[in-house]
N, C-alpha and C positions, 0 to 999 in steps of 0.2 A: 454369598450372592443375593442381592436385593431382589425380592418377588417382583415379577412384572405388574402392572395394573391388571385389576380384574377385568373382564370383557366389557361388563358394564360400563366402568369408571372410562375404560378408552373409549367407547361408544359416546359417552356423554362428552369427554373433551373434544373428539372429532365433531360432535354434532357443533359444539361451541364454535369449533373453528369456522365449520361450514357456515354459520348463521352471523360471526362476529367479524371474520376477516375480510377487511377492505382490500381496496387495490391501488398500488402505485402511490399516485401522488395524493390520494384522497385520506379524509380521516379513516384509518384502519384499527380495528379490534383484532387481537389473536386469539388464541386459546385462553380460557379463563384463566384465573391464576391471581386475580386482585382481590377475592372474595376471602372470607376468612378461613376457608377449607384448609389453605396452605401458608396461612399467617401473613401475606403479604398484604400491602397498602399502597395505594395511590399517593405519590408523593404531593404536597401541598407547596404553594407559591414559596414558601420560606426554605422549603427542604429541610424543617425541623423535626419531622417525625422519628420517634425513638423505636427501636426493637426491644424485644424482653430478654435479649441475651448481652448484654453490655455492648452494644453496638447500634449506630443509627439504622433504621429500618430502610431507608433509601439512600442509594448512591446517587449525586446527580454531577453530571458532567457537562461542563461547557464548552461546547466544541468552535471551532472557528469556521468551519463550512457546515452546511446542512445536508443530511441525507437526502440522496437521489434515487436510488434504487436499491431494493431488499431482496430482488430475485438473485441468486448467487451467481449464476452463469450467465448473467446479462449485464455485469459491472465488474469493474476493477478498482474501485475509490477507495481510499484509506477511510473517509467518512463513513462509508457501509461497513467495511470490513471490521471496523472495531465493534460494531453493533453484532455482525455476524459471528464473530469469535466467541460470543457469549451464548449463543444459539446452537452452534452447531461445531461438529468436531471431524478431523480428518482421520485417515488411518496412523498417519505420524504427526508429530509436533516438532516446530521448530524452535529452538532454544537461543537464549542469547548469547550462548557459548559458541553458537555456529554449528550444531549439531541436531540430528533429528533423532528423537527417542519416541518409543512406542505411545500410542493413544488408542484408536480403537482397534490397532493391529498390536499384538504381544510380541510378534517376532518376523522376520522375512529372513530370506536366503535366496541369493542366484541359483537356479537350477543349472543355467550356462549362460553365456553373454547375453541372450534375448528373451529369457523366461526368467522371472522372479516372483516366487511364492511368499503369499501372506497369510499369517494364521491370526484369527481375528478373536476379538475379546466375545465370551460366549454368554454374556448377561446384559450387553448394553442394549438400550432399547429408546425409541424416540420419545417425545412429550407426550404424544397420543397414546403411549402403551404398547404399541407395534415393536416386536423385537428388531434389532438391527442385525441383518445377515448379510452374507456373500452376494446375496440378488441385488440388496440394496446397493452395494459397491458397484457391481457391473451396471445396473441400472443410472447409477450417477455418471459412470466414465463414459458409458455410451451415447448419454445424453450430452455430456460435454463436448463429445467430438464434433456436435453439429451446432456449438453454440459460440457466442460472441468470444469465448474463452479459450476457443480450441486451441489456441496455439500452446497453452500451458501442458496438454497430453498430447502434443503432436507425435512424439515417440512412440505413443502406446498404441498398437496396431489392434490388439483386443483384449478382453477381460474374461477368463474363463473361470465359472463356478466348479469349483470341485466338490465340496460340499457346502453345508450352511456356514460354516466357520472357515472355509479356507479359498482363496480366489489366487489365480496365476495370470500375472500381467504378460503379454508378449510383446516386445520391443522391436522396432524397426533396426535398432543397433544398440549397442552397450551406450549407457547413459550414467555419466558421471553425477548428473543432477537430478536425478528421478525423484529421489526423496524430498529434494526442496519442492519440486513441481506438486507432489502430492500432499504438502503440507500447505499449499496455497490454499487461501480461505474460498476462492469461487469454486473448486473441486470438493468442499467437504460433503460429506456423505449425505444424501436426501433419501426420503422416505419414497419407497415405488408405492406402497399403499396408499399414502397420501394421494400421490398422483392417480392412482388407479380410481380411487374414490369418486374423482371429478369435483373435489372440493375447490374453492377459490384460493388462489396463491396456495399451492401446494409447497411452495419453497420456504414457508416460515416454520415447517416442521422439521426439527433438528432434534440432535442427541445431546446437547451441550446442557450446563448446569441452569440455563435461563430459557425461557421460552417467551415468545411474542406476547404482549399486553396489548399496545395501541400505538399508533403513529398518525401524528398530526403534521403535515409538511410544515416546515417555518418555526414549528411551537415545540414539538419534541417527539422522541421515540422510547416508548418505556419496554423494558423488559422485566419478567418475573422470575424469582427462583422456583425450580423445579421441584416438587415436594418430594419425589423419590426418585432423583438422580441416581443413576445405577453405580456411579462410581464411588471411590473411598473418599473423595475430597469434594463435596458439593458447595455450592456457593454459599455465602453468608447473608450478605444484604438481601433483604426480602424483595427489593426492587432496584433495578439501574436504569437511570433515566438519561438520555442524551438531549441536551437542549441547545439548540444553534444560538450562537450571539456572533453575528458577523462584524460587529463593529468591536475592535478589539478592547476598547477603554471600555465597553460595556460587561464584558466578560470579567474585568478586573474588578469593578464596582459590585458585581453580581458575587465575585468571590469573598469580597471582604465583608459584604452584607450578609452572608451566610445562606444566600440564594443557592449558590452552587457549590459543591466540594473540590471539585478540580477545574482548573481554568488551563485549556490547551492553548499553546502558542501566544502566551501573554505578550504584550508590545513591550520589545525590549527598553524603549525611552520610559518606562513606567516601572520597571523591575526593583527600582530602589524602595518605591513605596511599598511593594509587598514584601521585600525583605526585611523591611522595618516592622511588618505588621508580625506580633508575637505568635499570632496563629494561623500562621500561614507558612508553609515552606516552600521555597524555590529551589528547583533541583535543575542543575545544568550539566549535559555531557556532552561529549562528541557524537556529531549525528552522522548520518549516513544519504541527507537528501543532497543531491548536485543540482545546483544551478548553473545554466549554461546559457551562452549566446551562440546562435548557430545560423548556417547557411542552409538554403535550397540550391543544391550543386548542380540542379538540374536547369536551373536558370541562368541564363548570362546577365552580368559578368562573373557571377559566384562559382561558375564552373571551371575558374582559373584559380588552381591550387597557390600559385603564388601569391595573387592578390588576397585570399583568404589569410595567409601566413601574414601578410602586411598588417591586417586588421587585427590578428592575435597578438601583434607586437605593439599596438597602438593603445590596447585595453590595460587601465590601470587597475588591476584586480584588486589591490588593497584600497583604493578609493571606491569600488564597486561595494567590497566587503563592508565599509564603513557606512556607506549610504545605504545599504541594505540592512544590515543587522548590526548596527553600532561597533561592528568589528566581532561579533561574537560567531565565529565561525573559521574555517581554515581554507586558504586559497589553496588551489592544485593545479597541477599541470596535466596529469592524466584523464582521460575518460570514464573511469571504473569508478563506482561509488566506494568510498572510503570504509574499509571494514571487509570488504566482499574477499573471498578467497583469492589469490593472486594478485592483490594490489601492489602497484607499482608506481612510483612517482618521481622516480630519479632520472628519467630522461631530460634533455636539455631541454626542449620544447621551445616557447617563444615568451620571454619575459617581457615586462613593460620596456620597450627602447623605442622612442620617437624616431630617432635617425635611422634607425634599421628598418622601421614600417617605412619611412619615407623611401628608402633606397628599394626596398622589395615592391613598393608600389612603381617605381620607374621601371625595375625588371618587368614587372608585369604587363608595363605599357599603358598605366594610368598615371605618369607623373603629373599630368594637370587635374588629377581628381575626379570625382564622377559623383552623382546624385543617386541616392537608393530610399528604399522604404523600409522601416523596423516595425514587425508586427508583434504586439504586446498585449497581455490581459490587462483588463483594469482594475488593477489591484496591487497592493504591495506585495512584495518587494519590486514588482516590475517596473513601476512607474519611476519609482527611484533610481534603479538600475539602468534604466534606459537614457535618462538625463546624463548621467555620467558617460557612458559609452557615446551618445551624442555628441557632447563636448570633448572626448579623447577622439573621435573619428573626423571631427571637425579641424582638429591641428594639423592632418596628414591629407586634408583635401577631399574629405567624403563628407557631402552634405546629407545627413540623415532626416528623413520625416519620419515621425513617431506616429503608429497607427494602432488605436486602441481598442480593443472588442473584448467581449465576454469570452471565459474560458472556453466553453463549448464551442464557440464560433472560431476561438484559435485554433482547436483541435482540428475542426473541418477544414478550414482554410489550408493549414499545414499539411493534412493528410492528401488533400486535393492539390496540392503543389502551388497555391495561389500566392505565397509569401515570398519575397526575397531574404530578407532576415528576421530572425526572431528570437526571441527569449523564452526558456522554458525552464522545466525541473526535471529530473527524473529521480525515483525514489525505490530503491532496492536494497535490502539486508539480508538476502539469503542465496540468493543464486546468480553466479555471473551470466549465465546464458539469457538471463531476463535483460541484461544491458546490452552485451555482443549482437546477440540473435535480434532482438527486439528494435532496437536503434540502428544497426548498421548492416543487417544481412539483407541481401538483394529480395525486394518485393514484401518485406514485412510492413503490416499496416501500421507500425509505431515507427518506422524508419522516416521521420517527417524531415530529415536532409535529404532524401530521393538518393543516396548514396548507393553506388554498386559497385565491388570490385571484386572479382574472382578470387584474389590471394587472400581478401579478407575473409571473404565465405569460406575458404578452405580453413583457415587458422581458426575461427569460430567453430567448425565441426571437429577440429583436432582437441580443441579446449574441452568439448562436451564428450568426446569419446575416448581419448588415452588412457590408457590404464597406468603406463608409466608415470609416476608423478613427477620427477624430473621433465621429461619431454614435454607434460603438459604444462609444467610452469613455464619453461623456455618458449613455448609457442603463446603462453598467455602475454607474457613480457614483450613478446615480438609484435603481437596483434596491439597492443597498448602503444609502442613506439611507432608502430606505422600508421595507426590511427592519428595518433597527436601531429605527425609529419603531415598526413594528407588534409588534416584540419577542416574536416565538415561541421566539427563545432569548437568553440573556445570554453575549455571548462573554467568557470568563474570561481566558485566557492562552496565547500560542503556547510550548510548552515548548521550550528549546535543545537541540538535537542535542549528546549528550555521549556519547563512546564511549572505551574503553581498548585499547589493543593493545599486542603485542611491538614494542618499539623497531625492530626491524629488519624490520617489516612493511612492505611497498612494493607498488604497483600497485593501490591502492584507489580504489574509484570510490565515493564517499558520498553520498548525497541527504539533503536536510532533513529528509525526512519517516521516513527509516529503511529505504526501499526501496532498499538498497545492491546494488551489483554486485561480486560478488567473484570472475567469472570471469577477472580478470587479475592477482588479489592472489597474493603468497607470501612466506615468510619468508627473508630472505638470510642465507646462514651465511659 
């Protein structure tokens, strides 16, 4: 067991946090860690600093989007999560094999259907030196119940502290997906002592391999290795820096020039140049991010199921896939993200069939066509997808006006029900309830379709609570078939995961939806 930081060192680090942490979108500094005491160093513009142990001291990741919020329970974006995964930890960790394994919890057991007990690691501590105990778990989960991410723990009634290293969660009902919920980044365990201290931005304090150093919005966010990480597998790189390059070609140039070590989402049309570079590795695998076309089913005429089915038949998914990602993806029929438990894509659905689409238009009462508006985000691939769909729908007499807005504006408009048609995506690689309940359950804040059906709600609850695996699977298949036929959305394709990086990068833990864990990664030299 590693020793905790001395009280004096803990106080010194806390003082550093109090005086150095900025807030939100301002230039921010976290707990110290870039001085010589822990061997870390600030990255220079070339990304070429060297460590003393056969590795490059800094790992620099070029991201496709900028960080927007590092308060764990006030965000759910992948851009933030990949940073927070390096600095915070959960009771359990979700693996690429689709299982949950111990992290801050060493073991757990159901005492009965609605009570589950967790035993905690007894030597874990935060970057400030404060021990991590059951009180921090209760504090985190109680706080989450009143936060932006309250839905993650919606089935948790209460958290009881049994002793310093034992907690019992009381559930409203048995939950097949409690563990994946507890592995979600927004409910990573936070320090009660940090909040009680009155420090600015106490959510920066975590128990991970890295701790916050500095964040300048639009330029970089840097974390530095914790000198006395409590676990047996500390980080290697002295610092990890996340730099946004919103222009895809700029990320490619930065990787080829050695300014960054990792290029997230390289542009597909430039992959050949990266593949020809002997210093770069391009990795491609099946992803889990589903791009879809959808309806606001509360707004006429899109409350007409037959009309929605007509549109589904009119969309050429293969052409959409080519326009969006040069074919690097998989068209699909079902509404569930590929790779999740119960994924089923063998229903008939609505294949591209213009004549059938016209027939359904007539059945729906719109033989003479109609005019409508399609809301999209002002970025690729949405602009390319929209043009294909606009041309597709014109063939069956639907004139589509494309309305382009910022991502945040699109979310707000869809939540408020202002849209008619819209394009969006949903990424989930661990928990089916985050698809079924978030997107289709009556009253869900992410149900941009504004769809409500008691039968769907019932099936969602069965999938979440049924213990009999065969009955649960049957309910999941029925739910997918029912939603495809109801057609609140038209699934388009699952985008492949494509990432490029320095050939000497090692220790990567890549997830199909992009929620990667970089806390073990480094560039060997």
